[in-house]
mmCIF file of the N, C-alpha and C atoms, coordinates in Angstrom:
data_MODEL
# 
_entry.id   MODEL 
# 
loop_
_atom_site.group_PDB 
_atom_site.id 
_atom_site.type_symbol 
_atom_site.label_atom_id 
_atom_site.label_alt_id 
_atom_site.label_comp_id 
_atom_site.label_asym_id 
_atom_site.label_entity_id 
_atom_site.label_seq_id 
_atom_site.pdbx_PDB_ins_code 
_atom_site.Cartn_x 
_atom_site.Cartn_y 
_atom_site.Cartn_z 
_atom_site.occupancy 
_atom_site.B_iso_or_equiv 
_atom_site.pdbx_formal_charge 
_atom_site.auth_seq_id 
_atom_site.auth_comp_id 
_atom_site.auth_asym_id 
_atom_site.auth_atom_id 
_atom_site.pdbx_PDB_model_num 
ATOM 1   N N  . MET A 1 1  ? 101.662 70.185 19.452 1.00 0.00 ? 1  MET A N  1 
ATOM 2   C CA . MET A 1 1  ? 102.400 71.274 20.470 1.00 0.00 ? 1  MET A CA 1 
ATOM 3   C C  . MET A 1 1  ? 103.130 71.339 21.427 1.00 0.00 ? 1  MET A C  1 
ATOM 4   N N  . THR A 1 2  ? 103.888 72.006 21.274 1.00 0.00 ? 2  THR A N  1 
ATOM 5   C CA . THR A 1 2  ? 105.134 71.689 22.206 1.00 0.00 ? 2  THR A CA 1 
ATOM 6   C C  . THR A 1 2  ? 105.125 72.254 24.009 1.00 0.00 ? 2  THR A C  1 
ATOM 7   N N  . THR A 1 3  ? 105.475 71.643 24.648 1.00 0.00 ? 3  THR A N  1 
ATOM 8   C CA . THR A 1 3  ? 105.054 71.294 26.028 1.00 0.00 ? 3  THR A CA 1 
ATOM 9   C C  . THR A 1 3  ? 105.717 72.536 26.364 1.00 0.00 ? 3  THR A C  1 
ATOM 10  N N  . MET A 1 4  ? 105.139 73.478 27.503 1.00 0.00 ? 4  MET A N  1 
ATOM 11  C CA . MET A 1 4  ? 105.089 74.794 27.697 1.00 0.00 ? 4  MET A CA 1 
ATOM 12  C C  . MET A 1 4  ? 106.387 74.860 28.941 1.00 0.00 ? 4  MET A C  1 
ATOM 13  N N  . ARG A 1 5  ? 107.088 74.378 28.624 1.00 0.00 ? 5  ARG A N  1 
ATOM 14  C CA . ARG A 1 5  ? 107.657 74.450 29.847 1.00 0.00 ? 5  ARG A CA 1 
ATOM 15  C C  . ARG A 1 5  ? 109.128 75.417 29.819 1.00 0.00 ? 5  ARG A C  1 
ATOM 16  N N  . HIS A 1 6  ? 109.170 76.277 28.625 1.00 0.00 ? 6  HIS A N  1 
ATOM 17  C CA . HIS A 1 6  ? 109.784 77.588 28.514 1.00 0.00 ? 6  HIS A CA 1 
ATOM 18  C C  . HIS A 1 6  ? 109.209 78.699 29.442 1.00 0.00 ? 6  HIS A C  1 
ATOM 19  N N  . THR A 1 7  ? 110.465 79.199 30.217 1.00 0.00 ? 7  THR A N  1 
ATOM 20  C CA . THR A 1 7  ? 110.078 80.624 30.947 1.00 0.00 ? 7  THR A CA 1 
ATOM 21  C C  . THR A 1 7  ? 111.638 81.442 30.557 1.00 0.00 ? 7  THR A C  1 
ATOM 22  N N  . CYS A 1 8  ? 111.393 82.283 29.523 1.00 0.00 ? 8  CYS A N  1 
ATOM 23  C CA . CYS A 1 8  ? 112.247 83.272 29.392 1.00 0.00 ? 8  CYS A CA 1 
ATOM 24  C C  . CYS A 1 8  ? 111.770 84.514 30.094 1.00 0.00 ? 8  CYS A C  1 
ATOM 25  N N  . ALA A 1 9  ? 112.127 85.378 30.415 1.00 0.00 ? 9  ALA A N  1 
ATOM 26  C CA . ALA A 1 9  ? 112.080 86.635 30.854 1.00 0.00 ? 9  ALA A CA 1 
ATOM 27  C C  . ALA A 1 9  ? 111.062 87.567 30.032 1.00 0.00 ? 9  ALA A C  1 
ATOM 28  N N  . VAL A 1 10 ? 111.661 87.522 28.371 1.00 0.00 ? 10 VAL A N  1 
ATOM 29  C CA . VAL A 1 10 ? 111.294 88.083 27.430 1.00 0.00 ? 10 VAL A CA 1 
ATOM 30  C C  . VAL A 1 10 ? 109.153 87.561 27.240 1.00 0.00 ? 10 VAL A C  1 
ATOM 31  N N  . CYS A 1 11 ? 109.560 86.247 27.243 1.00 0.00 ? 11 CYS A N  1 
ATOM 32  C CA . CYS A 1 11 ? 108.092 85.346 27.061 1.00 0.00 ? 11 CYS A CA 1 
ATOM 33  C C  . CYS A 1 11 ? 107.154 85.811 28.098 1.00 0.00 ? 11 CYS A C  1 
ATOM 34  N N  . ALA A 1 12 ? 107.890 85.538 29.307 1.00 0.00 ? 12 ALA A N  1 
ATOM 35  C CA . ALA A 1 12 ? 106.996 85.702 30.560 1.00 0.00 ? 12 ALA A CA 1 
ATOM 36  C C  . ALA A 1 12 ? 106.490 87.480 30.700 1.00 0.00 ? 12 ALA A C  1 
ATOM 37  N N  . ALA A 1 13 ? 107.106 88.277 30.569 1.00 0.00 ? 13 ALA A N  1 
ATOM 38  C CA . ALA A 1 13 ? 106.905 89.527 30.315 1.00 0.00 ? 13 ALA A CA 1 
ATOM 39  C C  . ALA A 1 13 ? 105.313 89.944 28.878 1.00 0.00 ? 13 ALA A C  1 
ATOM 40  N N  . LEU A 1 14 ? 106.069 89.276 28.076 1.00 0.00 ? 14 LEU A N  1 
ATOM 41  C CA . LEU A 1 14 ? 104.761 89.138 26.894 1.00 0.00 ? 14 LEU A CA 1 
ATOM 42  C C  . LEU A 1 14 ? 103.687 88.868 26.803 1.00 0.00 ? 14 LEU A C  1 
ATOM 43  N N  . GLN A 1 15 ? 103.240 87.814 28.213 1.00 0.00 ? 15 GLN A N  1 
ATOM 44  C CA . GLN A 1 15 ? 102.636 86.708 28.835 1.00 0.00 ? 15 GLN A CA 1 
ATOM 45  C C  . GLN A 1 15 ? 102.042 87.937 29.587 1.00 0.00 ? 15 GLN A C  1 
ATOM 46  N N  . GLN A 1 16 ? 102.698 88.620 30.610 1.00 0.00 ? 16 GLN A N  1 
ATOM 47  C CA . GLN A 1 16 ? 101.795 89.564 31.875 1.00 0.00 ? 16 GLN A CA 1 
ATOM 48  C C  . GLN A 1 16 ? 101.510 90.537 31.053 1.00 0.00 ? 16 GLN A C  1 
ATOM 49  N N  . THR A 1 17 ? 101.865 91.350 29.829 1.00 0.00 ? 17 THR A N  1 
ATOM 50  C CA . THR A 1 17 ? 101.376 92.263 29.434 1.00 0.00 ? 17 THR A CA 1 
ATOM 51  C C  . THR A 1 17 ? 99.799  92.054 28.568 1.00 0.00 ? 17 THR A C  1 
ATOM 52  N N  . ALA A 1 18 ? 99.779  90.906 27.969 1.00 0.00 ? 18 ALA A N  1 
ATOM 53  C CA . ALA A 1 18 ? 99.162  90.412 26.985 1.00 0.00 ? 18 ALA A CA 1 
ATOM 54  C C  . ALA A 1 18 ? 97.587  90.160 28.525 1.00 0.00 ? 18 ALA A C  1 
ATOM 55  N N  . ILE A 1 19 ? 97.964  89.663 29.614 1.00 0.00 ? 19 ILE A N  1 
ATOM 56  C CA . ILE A 1 19 ? 97.045  89.081 30.499 1.00 0.00 ? 19 ILE A CA 1 
ATOM 57  C C  . ILE A 1 19 ? 96.382  90.865 30.864 1.00 0.00 ? 19 ILE A C  1 
ATOM 58  N N  . ARG A 1 20 ? 97.239  91.652 31.325 1.00 0.00 ? 20 ARG A N  1 
ATOM 59  C CA . ARG A 1 20 ? 96.919  92.814 31.962 1.00 0.00 ? 20 ARG A CA 1 
ATOM 60  C C  . ARG A 1 20 ? 95.994  93.597 30.904 1.00 0.00 ? 20 ARG A C  1 
ATOM 61  N N  . ARG A 1 21 ? 96.554  93.664 29.685 1.00 0.00 ? 21 ARG A N  1 
ATOM 62  C CA . ARG A 1 21 ? 95.712  94.689 28.606 1.00 0.00 ? 21 ARG A CA 1 
ATOM 63  C C  . ARG A 1 21 ? 94.301  93.710 28.360 1.00 0.00 ? 21 ARG A C  1 
ATOM 64  N N  . ARG A 1 22 ? 94.397  92.504 28.996 1.00 0.00 ? 22 ARG A N  1 
ATOM 65  C CA . ARG A 1 22 ? 93.149  91.411 28.298 1.00 0.00 ? 22 ARG A CA 1 
ATOM 66  C C  . ARG A 1 22 ? 93.426  91.559 26.596 1.00 0.00 ? 22 ARG A C  1 
ATOM 67  N N  . ASP A 1 23 ? 94.346  91.235 26.065 1.00 0.00 ? 23 ASP A N  1 
ATOM 68  C CA . ASP A 1 23 ? 94.731  91.527 24.704 1.00 0.00 ? 23 ASP A CA 1 
ATOM 69  C C  . ASP A 1 23 ? 94.668  90.091 24.208 1.00 0.00 ? 23 ASP A C  1 
ATOM 70  N N  . ALA A 1 24 ? 93.718  89.329 23.271 1.00 0.00 ? 24 ALA A N  1 
ATOM 71  C CA . ALA A 1 24 ? 93.840  88.313 22.893 1.00 0.00 ? 24 ALA A CA 1 
ATOM 72  C C  . ALA A 1 24 ? 94.918  87.920 21.713 1.00 0.00 ? 24 ALA A C  1 
ATOM 73  N N  . THR A 1 25 ? 95.038  89.180 21.036 1.00 0.00 ? 25 THR A N  1 
ATOM 74  C CA . THR A 1 25 ? 96.087  88.952 19.842 1.00 0.00 ? 25 THR A CA 1 
ATOM 75  C C  . THR A 1 25 ? 97.586  88.871 20.199 1.00 0.00 ? 25 THR A C  1 
ATOM 76  N N  . LEU A 1 26 ? 97.664  89.719 21.788 1.00 0.00 ? 26 LEU A N  1 
ATOM 77  C CA . LEU A 1 26 ? 98.837  89.871 21.994 1.00 0.00 ? 26 LEU A CA 1 
ATOM 78  C C  . LEU A 1 26 ? 99.370  88.379 22.939 1.00 0.00 ? 26 LEU A C  1 
ATOM 79  N N  . ALA A 1 27 ? 98.122  87.906 23.360 1.00 0.00 ? 27 ALA A N  1 
ATOM 80  C CA . ALA A 1 27 ? 98.285  86.468 24.359 1.00 0.00 ? 27 ALA A CA 1 
ATOM 81  C C  . ALA A 1 27 ? 98.308  85.174 23.393 1.00 0.00 ? 27 ALA A C  1 
ATOM 82  N N  . GLU A 1 28 ? 98.047  85.381 22.082 1.00 0.00 ? 28 GLU A N  1 
ATOM 83  C CA . GLU A 1 28 ? 98.288  84.347 21.138 1.00 0.00 ? 28 GLU A CA 1 
ATOM 84  C C  . GLU A 1 28 ? 100.112 84.640 20.335 1.00 0.00 ? 28 GLU A C  1 
ATOM 85  N N  . ALA A 1 29 ? 100.364 85.686 20.388 1.00 0.00 ? 29 ALA A N  1 
ATOM 86  C CA . ALA A 1 29 ? 101.751 85.845 19.867 1.00 0.00 ? 29 ALA A CA 1 
ATOM 87  C C  . ALA A 1 29 ? 102.535 85.516 21.045 1.00 0.00 ? 29 ALA A C  1 
ATOM 88  N N  . ALA A 1 30 ? 101.891 85.800 22.425 1.00 0.00 ? 30 ALA A N  1 
ATOM 89  C CA . ALA A 1 30 ? 103.339 85.033 23.545 1.00 0.00 ? 30 ALA A CA 1 
ATOM 90  C C  . ALA A 1 30 ? 103.009 83.748 23.438 1.00 0.00 ? 30 ALA A C  1 
ATOM 91  N N  . ILE A 1 31 ? 102.064 83.045 23.248 1.00 0.00 ? 31 ILE A N  1 
ATOM 92  C CA . ILE A 1 31 ? 101.977 81.602 23.351 1.00 0.00 ? 31 ILE A CA 1 
ATOM 93  C C  . ILE A 1 31 ? 102.941 80.752 22.170 1.00 0.00 ? 31 ILE A C  1 
ATOM 94  N N  . ARG A 1 32 ? 102.728 81.391 20.782 1.00 0.00 ? 32 ARG A N  1 
ATOM 95  C CA . ARG A 1 32 ? 104.001 81.151 20.057 1.00 0.00 ? 32 ARG A CA 1 
ATOM 96  C C  . ARG A 1 32 ? 104.823 81.562 20.210 1.00 0.00 ? 32 ARG A C  1 
ATOM 97  N N  . LEU A 1 33 ? 105.457 82.673 20.535 1.00 0.00 ? 33 LEU A N  1 
ATOM 98  C CA . LEU A 1 33 ? 106.567 82.565 20.987 1.00 0.00 ? 33 LEU A CA 1 
ATOM 99  C C  . LEU A 1 33 ? 107.288 81.853 22.149 1.00 0.00 ? 33 LEU A C  1 
ATOM 100 N N  . ARG A 1 34 ? 106.279 81.590 23.121 1.00 0.00 ? 34 ARG A N  1 
ATOM 101 C CA . ARG A 1 34 ? 106.859 80.587 23.999 1.00 0.00 ? 34 ARG A CA 1 
ATOM 102 C C  . ARG A 1 34 ? 106.858 79.183 23.416 1.00 0.00 ? 34 ARG A C  1 
ATOM 103 N N  . GLU A 1 35 ? 106.218 78.635 22.073 1.00 0.00 ? 35 GLU A N  1 
ATOM 104 C CA . GLU A 1 35 ? 105.919 77.587 21.950 1.00 0.00 ? 35 GLU A CA 1 
ATOM 105 C C  . GLU A 1 35 ? 107.527 77.389 20.581 1.00 0.00 ? 35 GLU A C  1 
ATOM 106 N N  . THR A 1 36 ? 107.711 78.461 20.175 1.00 0.00 ? 36 THR A N  1 
ATOM 107 C CA . THR A 1 36 ? 109.064 78.486 19.096 1.00 0.00 ? 36 THR A CA 1 
ATOM 108 C C  . THR A 1 36 ? 109.916 78.421 20.119 1.00 0.00 ? 36 THR A C  1 
ATOM 109 N N  . HIS A 1 37 ? 110.160 79.052 21.136 1.00 0.00 ? 37 HIS A N  1 
ATOM 110 C CA . HIS A 1 37 ? 111.428 79.246 21.964 1.00 0.00 ? 37 HIS A CA 1 
ATOM 111 C C  . HIS A 1 37 ? 111.458 77.739 22.698 1.00 0.00 ? 37 HIS A C  1 
ATOM 112 N N  . ALA A 1 38 ? 110.685 76.943 22.824 1.00 0.00 ? 38 ALA A N  1 
ATOM 113 C CA . ALA A 1 38 ? 110.635 76.107 23.842 1.00 0.00 ? 38 ALA A CA 1 
ATOM 114 C C  . ALA A 1 38 ? 111.412 74.678 22.594 1.00 0.00 ? 38 ALA A C  1 
ATOM 115 N N  . ALA A 1 39 ? 110.644 74.935 21.319 1.00 0.00 ? 39 ALA A N  1 
ATOM 116 C CA . ALA A 1 39 ? 111.227 73.934 20.109 1.00 0.00 ? 39 ALA A CA 1 
ATOM 117 C C  . ALA A 1 39 ? 112.607 74.160 20.026 1.00 0.00 ? 39 ALA A C  1 
ATOM 118 N N  . ASN A 1 40 ? 113.108 75.515 19.847 1.00 0.00 ? 40 ASN A N  1 
ATOM 119 C CA . ASN A 1 40 ? 114.679 76.068 19.750 1.00 0.00 ? 40 ASN A CA 1 
ATOM 120 C C  . ASN A 1 40 ? 115.591 75.225 21.078 1.00 0.00 ? 40 ASN A C  1 
ATOM 121 N N  . ASP A 1 41 ? 114.799 75.288 22.249 1.00 0.00 ? 41 ASP A N  1 
ATOM 122 C CA . ASP A 1 41 ? 115.484 74.837 23.319 1.00 0.00 ? 41 ASP A CA 1 
ATOM 123 C C  . ASP A 1 41 ? 115.512 73.374 23.355 1.00 0.00 ? 41 ASP A C  1 
ATOM 124 N N  . ALA A 1 42 ? 114.537 72.603 22.863 1.00 0.00 ? 42 ALA A N  1 
ATOM 125 C CA . ALA A 1 42 ? 114.415 71.348 22.705 1.00 0.00 ? 42 ALA A CA 1 
ATOM 126 C C  . ALA A 1 42 ? 115.333 70.968 21.792 1.00 0.00 ? 42 ALA A C  1 
ATOM 127 N N  . GLU A 1 43 ? 115.674 71.716 20.203 1.00 0.00 ? 43 GLU A N  1 
ATOM 128 C CA . GLU A 1 43 ? 116.820 71.409 19.519 1.00 0.00 ? 43 GLU A CA 1 
ATOM 129 C C  . GLU A 1 43 ? 118.176 71.619 20.083 1.00 0.00 ? 43 GLU A C  1 
ATOM 130 N N  . ARG A 1 44 ? 118.280 72.673 20.694 1.00 0.00 ? 44 ARG A N  1 
ATOM 131 C CA . ARG A 1 44 ? 119.596 73.010 20.918 1.00 0.00 ? 44 ARG A CA 1 
ATOM 132 C C  . ARG A 1 44 ? 119.978 72.239 22.322 1.00 0.00 ? 44 ARG A C  1 
ATOM 133 N N  . GLU A 1 45 ? 118.905 71.336 22.922 1.00 0.00 ? 45 GLU A N  1 
ATOM 134 C CA . GLU A 1 45 ? 119.376 69.940 23.618 1.00 0.00 ? 45 GLU A CA 1 
ATOM 135 C C  . GLU A 1 45 ? 119.880 68.899 23.243 1.00 0.00 ? 45 GLU A C  1 
ATOM 136 N N  . ALA A 1 46 ? 118.770 68.737 22.212 1.00 0.00 ? 46 ALA A N  1 
ATOM 137 C CA . ALA A 1 46 ? 119.134 67.384 21.619 1.00 0.00 ? 46 ALA A CA 1 
ATOM 138 C C  . ALA A 1 46 ? 120.262 66.995 20.439 1.00 0.00 ? 46 ALA A C  1 
ATOM 139 N N  . PHE A 1 47 ? 120.985 68.658 20.286 1.00 0.00 ? 47 PHE A N  1 
ATOM 140 C CA . PHE A 1 47 ? 122.128 68.621 19.539 1.00 0.00 ? 47 PHE A CA 1 
ATOM 141 C C  . PHE A 1 47 ? 123.198 68.778 20.710 1.00 0.00 ? 47 PHE A C  1 
ATOM 142 N N  . ALA A 1 48 ? 123.371 69.091 21.700 1.00 0.00 ? 48 ALA A N  1 
ATOM 143 C CA . ALA A 1 48 ? 124.228 68.803 22.684 1.00 0.00 ? 48 ALA A CA 1 
ATOM 144 C C  . ALA A 1 48 ? 124.432 67.535 23.286 1.00 0.00 ? 48 ALA A C  1 
ATOM 145 N N  . ARG A 1 49 ? 123.044 66.669 23.120 1.00 0.00 ? 49 ARG A N  1 
ATOM 146 C CA . ARG A 1 49 ? 123.177 65.548 23.671 1.00 0.00 ? 49 ARG A CA 1 
ATOM 147 C C  . ARG A 1 49 ? 124.171 64.596 22.853 1.00 0.00 ? 49 ARG A C  1 
ATOM 148 N N  . SER A 1 50 ? 123.631 64.538 21.411 1.00 0.00 ? 50 SER A N  1 
ATOM 149 C CA . SER A 1 50 ? 124.460 63.824 20.506 1.00 0.00 ? 50 SER A CA 1 
ATOM 150 C C  . SER A 1 50 ? 125.497 64.365 19.979 1.00 0.00 ? 50 SER A C  1 
ATOM 151 N N  . SER A 1 51 ? 126.425 65.882 20.148 1.00 0.00 ? 51 SER A N  1 
ATOM 152 C CA . SER A 1 51 ? 127.596 65.870 20.027 1.00 0.00 ? 51 SER A CA 1 
ATOM 153 C C  . SER A 1 51 ? 128.145 65.423 21.398 1.00 0.00 ? 51 SER A C  1 
ATOM 154 N N  . ALA A 1 52 ? 127.439 65.175 22.545 1.00 0.00 ? 52 ALA A N  1 
ATOM 155 C CA . ALA A 1 52 ? 128.505 64.746 23.753 1.00 0.00 ? 52 ALA A CA 1 
ATOM 156 C C  . ALA A 1 52 ? 128.522 63.397 23.765 1.00 0.00 ? 52 ALA A C  1 
ATOM 157 N N  . THR A 1 53 ? 127.744 62.210 23.081 1.00 0.00 ? 53 THR A N  1 
ATOM 158 C CA . THR A 1 53 ? 127.795 61.040 22.733 1.00 0.00 ? 53 THR A CA 1 
ATOM 159 C C  . THR A 1 53 ? 129.064 60.429 21.950 1.00 0.00 ? 53 THR A C  1 
ATOM 160 N N  . ARG A 1 54 ? 129.204 61.869 21.123 1.00 0.00 ? 54 ARG A N  1 
ATOM 161 C CA . ARG A 1 54 ? 129.720 61.037 19.889 1.00 0.00 ? 54 ARG A CA 1 
ATOM 162 C C  . ARG A 1 54 ? 131.789 61.227 20.450 1.00 0.00 ? 54 ARG A C  1 
ATOM 163 N N  . CYS A 1 55 ? 132.410 59.996 20.319 1.00 0.00 ? 55 CYS A N  1 
ATOM 164 C CA . CYS A 1 55 ? 133.611 59.893 20.530 1.00 0.00 ? 55 CYS A CA 1 
ATOM 165 C C  . CYS A 1 55 ? 134.555 60.394 19.505 1.00 0.00 ? 55 CYS A C  1 
ATOM 166 N N  . ALA A 1 56 ? 135.824 61.028 19.466 1.00 0.00 ? 56 ALA A N  1 
ATOM 167 C CA . ALA A 1 56 ? 136.944 61.363 18.543 1.00 0.00 ? 56 ALA A CA 1 
ATOM 168 C C  . ALA A 1 56 ? 137.323 59.741 18.493 1.00 0.00 ? 56 ALA A C  1 
ATOM 169 N N  . PRO A 1 57 ? 137.385 59.519 16.988 1.00 0.00 ? 57 PRO A N  1 
ATOM 170 C CA . PRO A 1 57 ? 137.818 58.442 16.126 1.00 0.00 ? 57 PRO A CA 1 
ATOM 171 C C  . PRO A 1 57 ? 139.236 58.190 16.964 1.00 0.00 ? 57 PRO A C  1 
ATOM 172 N N  . GLN A 1 58 ? 139.522 56.929 17.704 1.00 0.00 ? 58 GLN A N  1 
ATOM 173 C CA . GLN A 1 58 ? 140.869 56.289 18.301 1.00 0.00 ? 58 GLN A CA 1 
ATOM 174 C C  . GLN A 1 58 ? 141.757 55.661 16.794 1.00 0.00 ? 58 GLN A C  1 
ATOM 175 N N  . GLN A 1 59 ? 142.768 56.546 17.221 1.00 0.00 ? 59 GLN A N  1 
ATOM 176 C CA . GLN A 1 59 ? 144.087 55.826 16.362 1.00 0.00 ? 59 GLN A CA 1 
ATOM 177 C C  . GLN A 1 59 ? 145.305 55.015 17.318 1.00 0.00 ? 59 GLN A C  1 
ATOM 178 N N  . ALA A 1 60 ? 145.537 54.223 16.328 1.00 0.00 ? 60 ALA A N  1 
ATOM 179 C CA . ALA A 1 60 ? 146.825 53.468 17.054 1.00 0.00 ? 60 ALA A CA 1 
ATOM 180 C C  . ALA A 1 60 ? 147.710 54.421 16.949 1.00 0.00 ? 60 ALA A C  1 
ATOM 181 N N  . PRO A 1 61 ? 148.908 54.086 18.102 1.00 0.00 ? 61 PRO A N  1 
ATOM 182 C CA . PRO A 1 61 ? 149.844 55.032 18.455 1.00 0.00 ? 61 PRO A CA 1 
ATOM 183 C C  . PRO A 1 61 ? 150.941 54.970 17.231 1.00 0.00 ? 61 PRO A C  1 
ATOM 184 N N  . ARG A 1 62 ? 151.216 53.934 16.400 1.00 0.00 ? 62 ARG A N  1 
ATOM 185 C CA . ARG A 1 62 ? 152.009 53.940 15.412 1.00 0.00 ? 62 ARG A CA 1 
ATOM 186 C C  . ARG A 1 62 ? 151.480 53.818 13.935 1.00 0.00 ? 62 ARG A C  1 
ATOM 187 N N  . SER A 1 63 ? 150.023 54.506 14.191 1.00 0.00 ? 63 SER A N  1 
ATOM 188 C CA . SER A 1 63 ? 149.443 54.824 12.515 1.00 0.00 ? 63 SER A CA 1 
ATOM 189 C C  . SER A 1 63 ? 149.504 55.381 11.814 1.00 0.00 ? 63 SER A C  1 
ATOM 190 N N  . SER A 1 64 ? 150.245 56.735 12.911 1.00 0.00 ? 64 SER A N  1 
ATOM 191 C CA . SER A 1 64 ? 150.318 58.040 12.136 1.00 0.00 ? 64 SER A CA 1 
ATOM 192 C C  . SER A 1 64 ? 151.750 58.073 12.037 1.00 0.00 ? 64 SER A C  1 
ATOM 193 N N  . MET A 1 65 ? 152.149 59.152 10.986 1.00 0.00 ? 65 MET A N  1 
ATOM 194 C CA . MET A 1 65 ? 153.797 59.577 10.659 1.00 0.00 ? 65 MET A CA 1 
ATOM 195 C C  . MET A 1 65 ? 154.280 60.585 12.029 1.00 0.00 ? 65 MET A C  1 
ATOM 196 N N  . ARG A 1 66 ? 155.034 60.431 12.098 1.00 0.00 ? 66 ARG A N  1 
ATOM 197 C CA . ARG A 1 66 ? 155.583 61.533 13.208 1.00 0.00 ? 66 ARG A CA 1 
ATOM 198 C C  . ARG A 1 66 ? 156.778 62.592 12.633 1.00 0.00 ? 66 ARG A C  1 
ATOM 199 N N  . MET A 1 67 ? 156.940 63.335 13.151 1.00 0.00 ? 67 MET A N  1 
ATOM 200 C CA . MET A 1 67 ? 157.688 63.963 12.571 1.00 0.00 ? 67 MET A CA 1 
ATOM 201 C C  . MET A 1 67 ? 159.234 64.380 13.644 1.00 0.00 ? 67 MET A C  1 
ATOM 202 N N  . GLY A 1 68 ? 160.566 64.421 12.711 1.00 0.00 ? 68 GLY A N  1 
ATOM 203 C CA . GLY A 1 68 ? 161.374 64.659 13.389 1.00 0.00 ? 68 GLY A CA 1 
ATOM 204 C C  . GLY A 1 68 ? 161.570 65.989 13.717 1.00 0.00 ? 68 GLY A C  1 
ATOM 205 N N  . VAL A 1 69 ? 162.221 66.506 14.962 1.00 0.00 ? 69 VAL A N  1 
ATOM 206 C CA . VAL A 1 69 ? 162.454 68.059 15.100 1.00 0.00 ? 69 VAL A CA 1 
ATOM 207 C C  . VAL A 1 69 ? 163.636 67.670 15.536 1.00 0.00 ? 69 VAL A C  1 
ATOM 208 N N  . PRO A 1 70 ? 164.534 68.675 14.767 1.00 0.00 ? 70 PRO A N  1 
ATOM 209 C CA . PRO A 1 70 ? 166.260 68.876 14.490 1.00 0.00 ? 70 PRO A CA 1 
ATOM 210 C C  . PRO A 1 70 ? 166.623 69.159 16.198 1.00 0.00 ? 70 PRO A C  1 
ATOM 211 N N  . GLY A 1 71 ? 167.485 68.205 16.628 1.00 0.00 ? 71 GLY A N  1 
ATOM 212 C CA . GLY A 1 71 ? 167.949 68.271 18.252 1.00 0.00 ? 71 GLY A CA 1 
ATOM 213 C C  . GLY A 1 71 ? 166.851 67.675 18.739 1.00 0.00 ? 71 GLY A C  1 
ATOM 214 N N  . GLY A 1 72 ? 165.854 67.249 18.749 1.00 0.00 ? 72 GLY A N  1 
ATOM 215 C CA . GLY A 1 72 ? 165.119 67.066 19.354 1.00 0.00 ? 72 GLY A CA 1 
ATOM 216 C C  . GLY A 1 72 ? 165.305 65.437 20.258 1.00 0.00 ? 72 GLY A C  1 
ATOM 217 N N  . ASN A 1 73 ? 164.498 64.514 21.186 1.00 0.00 ? 73 ASN A N  1 
ATOM 218 C CA . ASN A 1 73 ? 165.172 63.511 21.735 1.00 0.00 ? 73 ASN A CA 1 
ATOM 219 C C  . ASN A 1 73 ? 163.981 62.201 20.681 1.00 0.00 ? 73 ASN A C  1 
ATOM 220 N N  . PRO A 1 74 ? 165.388 61.645 19.776 1.00 0.00 ? 74 PRO A N  1 
ATOM 221 C CA . PRO A 1 74 ? 165.012 60.722 19.062 1.00 0.00 ? 74 PRO A CA 1 
ATOM 222 C C  . PRO A 1 74 ? 164.624 59.511 19.343 1.00 0.00 ? 74 PRO A C  1 
ATOM 223 N N  . ARG A 1 75 ? 163.661 58.627 18.827 1.00 0.00 ? 75 ARG A N  1 
ATOM 224 C CA . ARG A 1 75 ? 163.320 57.425 19.534 1.00 0.00 ? 75 ARG A CA 1 
ATOM 225 C C  . ARG A 1 75 ? 163.805 56.194 18.902 1.00 0.00 ? 75 ARG A C  1 
# 
């Protein structure tokens, strides 16, 4: 089971409605939605973390071909 730290406005409103109506089916739906949103949040965080730690490959300054620009500064 996913931790219940997710609290978006939709999940909170659905849960409050379920409590107010004393509707067990709606309460179960609110819990499932909250778990799904929490799992999506965790997946998004993991993806952001993994992409932030990846570095672009380093290339030696003289390893790539350089284009000459007509009238440019020759080296």
